[in-house]
SERO-4910 file (N, C-alpha, C, O; in steps of 0.05 Angstrom, whole numbers):
BEGIN
 pado doro    nc1    nc2    nc3   cac1   cac2   cac3    cc1    cc2    cc3    oc1    oc2    oc3
  Unk    A     17    -23      0      0     -1      0     17     25      1     10     44    -13
  Unk    A     38     25     17     55     47     18     68     53     -7     71     77    -14
  Unk    A     75     32    -24     90     35    -49     70     47    -69     78     64    -85
  Unk    A     44     39    -70     24     53    -85     18     82    -77     14     99    -95
  Unk    A     18     88    -55     14    116    -45     39    134    -57     36    156    -69
  Unk    A     63    122    -51     85    133    -63     86    139    -91     94    161    -97
  Unk    A     77    121   -111     75    125   -135     57    144   -142     62    161   -159
  Unk    A     34    145   -129     12    165   -135     23    193   -129     20    212   -145
  Unk    A     35    194   -107     44    222   -101     67    233   -117     69    257   -120
  Unk    A     84    214   -130    105    220   -145     92    230   -172    101    250   -183
  Unk    A     71    217   -183     55    223   -206     42    250   -201     43    266   -219
  Unk    A     31    256   -178     18    281   -172     37    305   -175     31    326   -186
  Unk    A     59    299   -165     83    320   -167     91    325   -195     95    348   -203
  Unk    A     93    304   -209    100    307   -238     79    324   -254     86    341   -269
  Unk    A     55    318   -249     32    331   -262     32    359   -255     27    376   -273
  Unk    A     36    367   -231     34    394   -220     59    409   -235     56    431   -245
  Unk    A     81    395   -236    106    411   -244    103    412   -275    113    431   -287
  Unk    A     89    392   -290     84    394   -318     63    419   -326     66    431   -347
  Unk    A     45    425   -308     29    448   -310     43    474   -307     37    494   -321
  Unk    A     63    475   -289     76    500   -284     96    503   -307    101    526   -315
  Unk    A    107    483   -317    128    485   -336    115    495   -363    124    513   -376
  Unk    A     91    480   -369     74    490   -392     66    515   -391     67    528   -412
  Unk    A     57    526   -368     48    556   -365     71    574   -370     68    595   -383
  Unk    A     94    567   -358    117    584   -360    125    588   -390    129    610   -400
  Unk    A    126    565   -406    131    566   -432    112    586   -449    120    603   -465
  Unk    A     88    581   -441     66    599   -454     67    627   -448     59    643   -465
  Unk    A     76    632   -424     79    661   -413    103    676   -426    106    699   -419
  Unk    A    119    665   -442    141    675   -455    131    695   -475    143    715   -483
  Unk    A    105    687   -484     93    702   -506     65    717   -500     52    727   -518
  Unk    A     58    717   -476     32    729   -467     33    734   -437     50    723   -423
  Unk    A     15    750   -429     10    755   -400     -7    733   -386    -22    719   -400
  Unk    A     -5    731   -361    -21    712   -346    -52    717   -349    -68    699   -352
  Unk    A    -58    744   -350    -88    749   -351    -99    740   -377   -123    737   -377
  Unk    A    -84    733   -401    -95    724   -424    -88    694   -427    -93    683   -448
  Unk    A    -78    683   -408    -74    652   -406    -99    637   -404   -116    644   -387
  Unk    A   -104    618   -420   -128    602   -416   -122    574   -404   -103    561   -411
  Unk    A   -140    566   -386   -137    539   -372   -132    516   -390   -113    501   -388
  Unk    A   -151    514   -410   -145    492   -431   -120    494   -448   -110    474   -458
  Unk    A   -111    519   -452    -86    523   -466    -62    508   -451    -45    494   -462
  Unk    A    -64    514   -425    -44    503   -405    -44    470   -404    -24    456   -405
  Unk    A    -68    462   -402    -72    433   -397    -66    421   -423    -54    399   -424
  Unk    A    -73    431   -445    -63    418   -474    -35    420   -475    -23    400   -484
  Unk    A    -20    441   -468      9    439   -471     22    422   -451     45    415   -455
  Unk    A      8    415   -427     19    400   -407     14    372   -413     30    355   -405
  Unk    A     -8    364   -429    -15    340   -435    -33    325   -415    -32    301   -411
  Unk    A    -49    341   -402    -66    332   -382    -94    342   -386    -99    362   -400
  Unk    A   -113    330   -373   -142    343   -376   -149    363   -359   -137    367   -338
  Unk    A   -169    381   -367   -174    405   -348   -182    394   -321   -177    409   -302
  Unk    A   -196    371   -316   -200    361   -294   -176    358   -275   -179    362   -251
  Unk    A   -155    351   -286   -129    342   -272   -120    372   -260   -111    375   -238
  Unk    A   -123    392   -277   -111    417   -272   -127    425   -243   -114    437   -226
  Unk    A   -151    420   -238   -164    433   -214   -154    413   -190   -157    421   -168
  Unk    A   -144    389   -194   -132    377   -170   -108    391   -159    -99    385   -137
  Unk    A    -97    411   -176    -73    424   -166    -76    454   -160    -64    465   -142
  Unk    A    -93    465   -177    -98    495   -175   -125    501   -179   -139    489   -194
  Unk    A   -133    522   -163   -159    532   -164   -167    546   -189   -189    545   -199
  Unk    A   -145    560   -199   -148    576   -224   -123    582   -235   -102    574   -224
  Unk    A   -122    596   -256    -96    604   -267    -82    625   -249    -57    629   -251
  Unk    A    -96    638   -235    -83    659   -217    -69    643   -192    -47    651   -182
  Unk    A    -81    623   -184    -67    606   -163    -41    592   -175    -22    587   -160
  Unk    A    -40    586   -204    -19    574   -215      2    595   -217     26    589   -213
  Unk    A     -5    622   -222     14    642   -224     26    647   -198     50    653   -198
  Unk    A     13    646   -175     25    647   -147     43    630   -142     64    637   -131
  Unk    A     38    600   -152     56    581   -150     84    586   -165    107    581   -157
  Unk    A     78    597   -188    102    604   -206    122    628   -191    147    628   -192
  Unk    A    105    647   -178    120    667   -161    139    654   -140    163    659   -138
  Unk    A    126    637   -125    142    617   -103    163    606   -118    185    609   -108
  Unk    A    161    592   -139    179    574   -152    203    595   -161    227    587   -158
  Unk    A    197    621   -172    218    638   -181    233    651   -162    257    653   -165
  Unk    A    221    661   -137    233    677   -117    242    662    -92    260    668    -77
  Unk    A    227    640    -90    231    624    -62    261    616    -59    273    621    -38
  Unk    A    272    605    -78    301    597    -78    320    617    -73    342    611    -63
  Unk    A    313    643    -80    334    663    -76    338    670    -46    360    677    -38
  Unk    A    317    667    -31    318    677     -1    341    667     13    358    682     23
  Unk    A    343    638     14    362    625     29    389    631     19    407    634     35
  Unk    A    394    633     -8    419    637    -20    433    664    -12    456    665     -4
  Unk    A    414    687    -14    425    713    -11    429    716     22    449    729     30
  Unk    A    412    705     38    416    711     67    442    693     77    458    701     95
  Unk    A    444    671     63    468    654     70    495    670     63    515    669     78
  Unk    A    494    682     41    516    695     30    521    724     51    544    732     58
  Unk    A    499    735     56    501    756     77    515    749    103    532    763    114
  Unk    A    506    724    112    515    714    136    546    706    136    559    705    157
  Unk    A    556    702    113    582    690    108    605    710    112    627    703    119
  Unk    A    599    733    107    620    757    106    604    782    110    582    786    101
  Unk    A    620    800    125    613    825    129    631    847    113    629    871    118
  Unk    A    647    837     96    664    854     79    646    863     56    635    848     40
  Unk    A    642    892     57    623    903     37    630    899      8    613    893     -9
  Unk    A    657    901      1    664    894    -26    660    866    -34    652    861    -57
  Unk    A    665    849    -17    659    820    -24    630    814    -26    621    798    -42
  Unk    A    615    828    -10    587    823    -11    574    835    -39    555    825    -51
  Unk    A    588    858    -47    579    873    -71    580    850    -95    561    843   -108
  Unk    A    606    841    -98    613    823   -120    595    797   -117    582    789   -136
  Unk    A    595    784    -93    583    759    -93    552    762   -100    541    747   -117
  Unk    A    540    780    -87    511    785    -90    505    788   -122    487    774   -133
  Unk    A    519    805   -136    513    809   -164    520    782   -180    504    776   -198
  Unk    A    541    767   -175    548    744   -187    526    723   -181    518    708   -200
  Unk    A    515    721   -156    494    705   -152    468    708   -166    453    690   -173
  Unk    A    464    734   -170    439    742   -184    443    737   -214    424    728   -228
  Unk    A    467    743   -224    470    736   -253    468    706   -258    456    696   -278
  Unk    A    479    692   -242    478    661   -245    446    652   -244    437    636   -260
  Unk    A    431    664   -224    405    656   -221    387    664   -245    369    650   -255
  Unk    A    393    689   -253    376    697   -278    385    681   -303    368    673   -320
  Unk    A    410    676   -305    418    660   -326    407    632   -327    403    620   -348
  Unk    A    402    620   -304    391    593   -303    362    593   -305    351    572   -313
  Unk    A    347    614   -299    320    616   -299    307    639   -310    288    650   -298
  Unk    A    317    647   -336    308    670   -349    277    673   -351    265    694   -348
  Unk    A    265    651   -357    233    653   -362    220    658   -335    199    671   -335
  Unk    A    230    649   -312    216    657   -286    219    685   -284    199    698   -278
  Unk    A    244    698   -287    248    726   -282    232    744   -301    222    765   -293
  Unk    A    228    735   -327    213    751   -344    183    750   -334    168    769   -337
  Unk    A    176    729   -324    149    727   -313    146    747   -290    128    764   -289
  Unk    A    165    745   -273    164    765   -252    162    793   -261    143    807   -252
  Unk    A    178    802   -277    182    828   -288    155    837   -300    147    859   -296
  Unk    A    142    819   -315    120    827   -331     93    826   -310     75    843   -312
  Unk    A     94    806   -290     70    805   -274     71    824   -248     51    827   -233
  Unk    A     96    835   -244     96    850   -217     76    873   -218     64    879   -197
  Unk    A     71    886   -242     51    907   -244     29    895   -267     18    910   -283
  Unk    A     26    873   -266      5    860   -285    -23    861   -275    -29    873   -254
  Unk    A    -40    849   -289    -70    849   -283    -79    832   -266   -103    836   -259
  Unk    A    -65    811   -256    -76    791   -239    -68    797   -209    -45    795   -201
  Unk    A    -88    805   -194    -85    817   -169    -71    794   -149    -50    800   -138
  Unk    A    -79    770   -145    -67    753   -127    -36    752   -134    -20    752   -115
  Unk    A    -28    750   -159     -1    749   -167     18    773   -161     41    771   -153
  Unk    A      5    796   -165     17    821   -156     24    819   -128     47    824   -119
  Unk    A      3    812   -113      4    813    -81     24    792    -75     40    797    -57
  Unk    A     27    767    -87     46    747    -81     75    756    -88     93    747    -74
  Unk    A     80    772   -107    104    781   -115    112    803    -93    135    804    -84
  Unk    A     93    821    -86     99    842    -68    106    827    -40    123    838    -25
  Unk    A     93    806    -33     96    794     -7    123    781     -7    137    783     14
  Unk    A    133    766    -29    157    755    -28    179    773    -26    198    767    -13
  Unk    A    178    797    -41    198    819    -41    200    831    -15    222    839     -8
  Unk    A    174    833      2    174    846     27    188    826     46    204    834     63
  Unk    A    182    801     43    194    782     61    226    783     56    241    781     75
  Unk    A    234    784     32    261    785     24    275    808     39    295    805     53
  Unk    A    262    832     34    273    855     50    274    854     80    290    867     93
  Unk    A    256    837     92    257    835    120    280    815    128    292    818    149
  Unk    A    286    795    111    308    779    113    338    791    112    356    787    127
  Unk    A    336    806     89    360    822     87    367    840    110    389    841    121
  Unk    A    347    853    117    349    876    141    355    861    165    371    871    180
  Unk    A    345    835    171    354    821    196    382    813    195    396    814    216
  Unk    A    394    806    169    421    797    168    440    825    171    462    824    183
  Unk    A    430    848    161    446    872    164    445    880    192    465    890    201
  Unk    A    424    876    209    423    884    235    443    870    252    450    879    273
  Unk    A    453    847    242    475    832    260    502    845    257    521    839    272
  Unk    A    506    864    236    533    876    232    539    900    255    522    916    262
  Unk    A    562    902    264    572    921    281    563    951    272    555    969    288
  Unk    A    564    955    243    560    981    235    530    989    235    523   1011    229
  Unk    A    515    968    242    487    976    245    476    984    271    453    991    275
  Unk    A    497    983    291    492    996    318    478   1022    316    486   1039    300
  Unk    A    456   1027    331    442   1053    332    421   1055    308    405   1074    308
  Unk    A    420   1036    288    400   1039    269    375   1028    279    375   1008    293
  Unk    A    352   1042    272    326   1034    279    316   1012    262    327   1008    241
  Unk    A    296    997    269    284    975    256    275    985    231    282    973    210
  Unk    A    260   1009    230    249   1021    207    271   1027    183    268   1021    159
  Unk    A    293   1038    193    316   1045    174    328   1022    163    335   1023    140
  Unk    A    332    998    179    344    975    169    325    962    149    334    949    130
  Unk    A    299    965    152    281    954    134    284    970    108    286    958     87
  Unk    A    284    995    110    289   1013     89    312   1003     72    310    999     48
  Unk    A    334    999     86    359    992     71    354    965     58    359    962     34
  Unk    A    344    944     75    339    918     62    321    921     36    326    906     16
  Unk    A    303    939     36    283    946     12    301    956    -11    298    948    -34
  Unk    A    319    973     -4    339    985    -26    354    963    -39    357    964    -64
  Unk    A    364    943    -23    377    920    -35    361    905    -53    369    898    -74
  Unk    A    336    899    -45    317    881    -57    310    893    -85    310    880   -106
  Unk    A    302    923    -83    293    936   -105    317    937   -127    314    935   -151
  Unk    A    341    941   -113    363    940   -135    367    914   -150    371    913   -174
  Unk    A    364    891   -133    365    866   -146    343    861   -169    349    851   -190
  Unk    A    319    870   -161    295    868   -183    305    886   -207    303    876   -229
  Unk    A    314    908   -206    321    929   -226    348    913   -242    349    913   -267
  Unk    A    365    903   -229    388    890   -242    381    863   -256    394    856   -276
  Unk    A    361    849   -247    350    824   -259    336    834   -287    339    823   -308
  Unk    A    322    854   -284    309    862   -307    327    872   -330    322    867   -353
  Unk    A    349    887   -322    368    898   -337    384    873   -352    389    873   -376
  Unk    A    391    853   -334    403    829   -345    390    814   -367    402    803   -386
  Unk    A    361    813   -364    346    800   -382    344    817   -408    343    805   -430
  Unk    A    343    843   -409    344    862   -428    369    861   -446    368    861   -470
  Unk    A    392    859   -431    420    860   -440    427    835   -455    440    836   -475
  Unk    A    418    812   -444    428    788   -455    455    780   -447    468    796   -433
  Unk    A    468    755   -453    492    748   -447    513    768   -456    532    772   -442
  Unk    A    511    781   -479    531    797   -489    536    820   -473    558    830   -472
  Unk    A    512    831   -459    516    855   -444    513    853   -413    509    872   -399
  Unk    A    516    829   -405    512    822   -376    535    834   -357    530    842   -334
  Unk    A    558    835   -369    580    844   -352    579    876   -350    587    887   -330
  Unk    A    570    889   -368    566    918   -366    544    924   -346    546    943   -330
  Unk    A    521    909   -346    500    909   -327    512    906   -297    506    920   -278
  Unk    A    527    885   -296    539    877   -272    555    901   -259    551    908   -236
  Unk    A    573    912   -277    588    934   -265    573    957   -257    580    968   -236
  Unk    A    553    967   -271    535    988   -263    522    980   -234    522    995   -215
  Unk    A    512    954   -234    499    944   -210    518    947   -184    510    957   -163
  Unk    A    541    939   -188    564    939   -168    567    971   -159    566    979   -135
  Unk    A    571    986   -179    573   1018   -172    550   1028   -159    553   1046   -142
  Unk    A    527   1019   -163    503   1032   -147    501   1019   -122    493   1033   -103
  Unk    A    507    993   -117    508    981    -88    533    995    -74    533   1000    -49
  Unk    A    551   1002    -88    574   1015    -72    565   1041    -63    573   1049    -41
  Unk    A    551   1055    -79    538   1082    -71    517   1078    -46    515   1095    -28
  Unk    A    505   1057    -47    486   1052    -24    503   1047      1    497   1057     22
  Unk    A    524   1032     -2    542   1023     18    555   1050     34    555   1054     58
  Unk    A    566   1067     16    578   1092     25    557   1111     38    564   1127     55
  Unk    A    530   1109     30    515   1127     42    504   1115     68    495   1130     86
  Unk    A    505   1089     71    501   1079     96    520   1084    119    512   1087    142
  Unk    A    544   1086    111    565   1092    131    561   1120    142    573   1125    163
  Unk    A    546   1138    131    540   1165    141    514   1170    148    508   1193    157
  Unk    A    495   1149    145    467   1157    151    461   1165    182    445   1182    188
  Unk    A    473   1153    197    468   1166    226    482   1193    231    474   1209    247
  Unk    A    504   1198    215    515   1225    215    493   1245    208    489   1265    222
  Unk    A    478   1239    187    458   1257    174    437   1260    196    428   1282    201
  Unk    A    428   1236    209    407   1237    224    415   1254    251    398   1270    261
  Unk    A    437   1251    261    446   1265    284    446   1297    279    439   1314    296
  Unk    A    455   1301    253    458   1331    248    432   1344    237    432   1367    229
  Unk    A    410   1327    236    386   1337    223    377   1369    234    366   1386    220
  Unk    A    382   1370    259    369   1393    274    390   1415    274    384   1436    285
  Unk    A    416   1411    261    433   1432    263    428   1452    240    424   1444    217
  Unk    A    429   1479    248    424   1499    226    445   1502    206    442   1518    188
***
């Protein structure tokens, strides 16, 4: 019995992944709001009935694609932040990590770039929630650094958000530039991050002097 259950579970996971993969392929040429359920099931080689065993509708499928695209980045970036406090090393490693991830999953990142401000509300909300969680995780990692002493939680979250926004912008730029232009995009990204880092060093100076005429 346990073997039968295991086989069924494996098949269920395969069908779910087939639906996600088929949708992602179709979304290379259209938005999620225009994607039809039967179009997805036809491409995945399953029946419409099978679709509803995994997703309530195409919006729910889109939310799953958001989780697939952004979920794996959380652990990698936070692990990298925890490994070193050297600003220059972080700059280089974070950009290289993003370049590799975008290179391995370009369709996922094109989907995120298109749907972040797209017409499907649950997907927009899922992307916003993932990026917000991402910013909170980065802020928590930054809070552990000695140079964050005296920073408020609000300011640390703002800094985390700046890093996340920068990554989203860089990912979009990498997609636009293609392999031949990625090094130029990476260099601009490093310079922008360096500017954020330099500003961070003097943030409390600015706050302490805010009332000085």
